[in-house]
N, C-alpha and C positions, 0 to 999 in steps of 0.2 A: 612718889616722884620718879620720873624717868631720866636716866642718864644718857647724855649725848657725848660721844667721844669722836675726836677728829684725827685725821692723818698727821696733824702737827703735834699730837699728844695732849691736846687740851681737852678738858672735861667740864661740862656744865649740866644743869638739870632743866628739864622742861616741866612746867606746871600744867595742870589740867586746863585745856582750852587754848593753850599757846601754840603758835606755829614754831617750828624749829628755829626759824630766823628770829622771831621775837624773843625766844629763850636765849639765843646767843647775844642779842643786844642787851637784855636784862642782866646777863652775867658779865657783861663787859668785854665780850669777845665777838664783836659784830661781824657776821659773815658779810662779805661784799655784796651790796644790793643797790637797787635804784627804785624801781616802780612799786614794789611790794604788792603787786596785783597779779602776778603770774604771767606777765607779758614779756618782760625784757630778757629774762633768762640769766641775769647776772648772778643770782644767788644759787645757781644750780650746784648740786653735789651728787657724788656717786654713793649710793647706799651699799656698803660693804657687808653689813650684818644688821639684823633686826627687822622690825616691821614698822611701816608708816601708813598713814591714811591721808589721801588728798581730799580737801573739803571744797575745792573749786577746780575748774578745768585748768590744766597746765598746758602752756603753749611751748612744748618741747618737741624738737624733731623726733620722728619715730625711731630713728637709729639710736638716739640717746635713751629714750624711754625703754627700749628693749634691752638696754645694757645697765639697767638699774639706776639711771640718773633721775633725780627728783628736783623740784624747785622748793627750796626750804621755806619760802614765804607762803606756800600753798599746802604744806604738809605738816602733820603732827605725828610724832612718834607714838606707836602703840606699845613699844617695848624698848629696852635699852638698845641704842643703835650705835653703829660705827660708820662715820662718813669720811669719804675721801674728798678733800677740797683742793682747789688750785693753789699754786705757790703764792705766798704773800697774804693769805687770809685763813682764818681770822687773826687779827692782831689785838693784843690787850688794849682796851680803851684807856686813854689817859685819865688820870685822877681829875675829878671835877674841881675847877678853880673859878673864883670870881674875877672878872676883868671888866674895866671900863670900856665902853665903845661909843662910837658916834655914828649917827645916821648919815650915810653918804648918798643914798638913793631912795626915793619914794615914788613909785610909778604904778599906775593902774594897769593891771594885766588882764582885766575883764571887768564886767559891771559890778561884781562883788568880790574882787580879789586884788591884792596889792603885792608888788615885789619890793622888798626892803633889803638894802645892802647895809650891813653894819661894819664899820671900820674898827678893827681891833688895834691895840697899841702896836706901832711899827717895830718896837724892840722885841715883841713876843713872836715866837714861832707859831704858825697857824696849827692849831691842835685838832681841828674838827675835820670830819669826813661827812659827805652827803649821807643823809639818813639818820645821823645821830641826833639826839634831842638835847635841847638846852632851855634854860629858864631865863627870860628877859624881864628885868625890873626897870620901871621908869622912875623919874624923880619924885613922883607922888607916892611911891611904894607899891604901885600896882604891878602884878606879875602875870606872866603867861608862859606856858611850855609849848615849844615849837620844834618841828623837825627841820634840820638844815637841808635846804634845797640844793645849794651849790656852794663851793668854796673857791675863792680867787686867791691862791696862796701868794702870788707875787705882790698883790695889793694889800695883803693881810685883811681880806674882807670875807665875810660869810653872807649868804643870801637866804632870806626866808620868803616863802610864798604863802601869803596869808589870805584866809577866806573870812568874809564878814559874818560875825555871829552877834545877833542883837543882844543876847543875854550876858555878854562878856564886857566888863569894864575896860580892860586893856584893849579890846578890839575897838571900843569907842575912841580911845586914845589914838590908835593907829589910823583910823579912817577919818577922824574929825579934828585932832589936835596935833598930831606928830608933825615936826618940821625938820628940815635939813639941819644938821649940826646939833640936834638934841643929844645930850649925853645920857646914856643908859648904862645898865650893868648886865652882863651875861654871866650865868653860872652853868658850867658844863665842861665836857659832855656828861650827860646824865646816863646812869646805868639802867634806870627804870623808865617806864613810859610816862609817869606822872611825877612832877616835883612837888614836894610838900609846900603848901601855901600858894601854888600856882592855880590860875583859873582855867 
């Protein structure tokens, strides 16, 4: 296992085949990110020590690349590394908890995609950040694991961007049965990419 150390004094490990960003999410220290595809630049970090390898093209200005900046979503560490990150990131991920929620919006965002807004209890502080993963359970006990697309903290809402998958029971629920004001349960934020029992 390879150790990743940050300028905030945090330390986590990277497994074989993981990007540095995915390793940070799995460890509960999510580096600030958005697209996860090497385009937005939000997950950039300065490589202070160690070696990394990029497995896809990084869209970083030449001035940054020449001064050892990398995109953590596009790079894996080849040795123990030290990274310099911007202020405020990463922060320890909150402990996963179960919360009831209500569907407040269901709207098609394409021929095979759906935007879902989930209303969390108004008394709870919004705990999620875009990019974190959560498990959603419906009344029939079906579950699915999803990435948070957006957070609306004032409304205590989180948004999911869902794609249709024919082999998923919960996807059938979303696209054929879900209705406004359905009561669901969310479990998260999750420290790993997959929740046990989720489809």
